[in-house]
C-alpha positions, 0 to 999 in steps of 0.5 A: 436555465444560463441567459446571455442577453444584450449580445450581437450574436450573427446568425451563422453562430445560431444555425452551428450551435443549434444543438446546444442553444434554445431560444424563446418563440419571440424575440427582436432585432439581432439581440434575441435570448438564448440559453443552454440547454440543460442537459448539455451542461452536466456537472463532471464527476471530480477524479479521485484523489490518490491516497498518498497525495491526500496523505501528504497534504494532510500532513503539510496542513497540520504543520501549517496549523501548529507551526502558524508561520507569517507566510501559510502558503508558502510554508505549505508549499515547501512542506509539501514539496519536502514530503513529495521528495521525502525530505523530513526536515528534523525542525518538522518531524520526529524520525524513527528507526525501529527499536526491535526487529524480529522474523516469526517462522512458521511451517504449514499444516499440509492439507489435500486440496478439495477446490475444483481446478481449472483444467487450463491450470491443472497441473498432474506432475505438480498436484496442489495442496492446501498450505495453513498457517496459524502460528509461528514455531520460533522467532529470531532476530532479522538476518541481514541476506538470505539468512540460515537454513534454521534461520532464513531472511523473511520470506517462504519457499516451496518445492514438488516433494513426490509429484505433490507442490507444498510450502515448506515454510513461511517467516514474517518480519515484525518491527516497534517503533517508539513513538515520541509523543503520545497518539491516539485514533481521533488526533490529527497528527501525521504519522507517516510510514516510508517503505523502501523494498526488495523482494528477490524470487528465484523459481525454476520455471517462471514467475507469479506476481503476487509473490512481489506483494508488499503486505505491510499491516501497521498497529498502534498499542500501548505497552507498559513497563516491559515488552509486550509480546504480541499475538502468535499468528502468521499473516499469509493473505493480502489484498488488492492494494498490496500488489504495486504495478511492476515491469518484471523479466519474462515469464517463460524463462527457466530457472527465472529470478528477478529482485524488485525494488519500491519505495512508497509512503504508507499512512498507518493510521488507515484502516483499524489500525488501533489497538488501544483507542487513546494513549499510543506510544508504540507502533508495530509493523507486520512486513510479509510477501504472500506465501504460495500456500500450496496452490500459486506455484505457477508450475514451478517445481521450486520456488524461494521468496526473500525480502529485505526492507527499510521502514522509516516512520516520521511524525509530525513536530509542534513548536515548543 
C-alpha cells in the first residue's frame, strides 16, 4: 500500500477523500499515516499502437542502428518525420518501381445461389448467383485508363441478364520488384510499400462500399535466371483491414459514380509473405478490389469498377 508520512493534512481534506484513502485506527496529532486503497489505483490498459506508426518507428530505429550517428535522438526524429511525410531520402533508402506489370483476367463459373437470402435484401428482379473465380484465362500489360473491351483495366464488371445478376469478368494486377539487396524472413531490414490508389465505381443505382477495398497481397520470393511464372489463381476475397473509412456520395442517387483516392503505407513483411524463408531477391504484389461475385450488387442493374495505383517500394540502406 502506498503511504504518505509527515504531512500536515487538514481534516476537510481527509473528509473529502475518505472514499479513496484509508487510515489506521490510531494516530497521533495532525500527522496521521494514510494510504491509497488498492481498488482505486488500477493500472490503465495501454492503447493499441497503430500498425503504420509501429512500422515507421521500427524503420527509423533500424536506420539509427546502422548509421550510428553522433546524435541518435536527433537522427531518429529526423528520419521518423521524413517517413511520416513520405519523404524517403536517397541517402537512406533504395527506391523501387515495378520491373514487371501485368493484368490477369478471368471469367467466373456461374452457379445457383443456394444459401438463404435475408428478406431485407431479397430482390425478385435481380436474383443472386454464386460467381466463382479460380484461374485467369489471359494476361496482358496493364493498360492506362479503362483499357479496352478485350483488355480492360484491373477491376470487375457485372450486370443483370434475364433477371439474374452475375459477374461478367474480374481482373487483378500483379507487380514485380527486383530487390537491390537480399532479404530474409528473419532479418530486420525495413521494406516499406507505399500504395497510392484510385478506385472508380459506376453503378445504375447505388454503391456498395466494399467495392472500394484495397486488397494488396505482397510476397517475397527467390527468382533464378529468367522470369518465374506465378501460380495461376485469382484473388477475389478480402479482409477487414483492406476496407478503409471513406466518405462517399449518397447511396440513393441513380446513375451513381465516384472515384476515391487513398495513400497508405503497408508492411509487406506482415503475415506469411515469404515464399522462401531466406535469400529472397524479388517482391511480388497482387492488387485487387473485391468483385461482386454475383451477390454484392446493391440492387443495381449494372456495375463497373476499375482501379489504378502507383506502388513504390522503399528498402532501407546501410552505410557503405
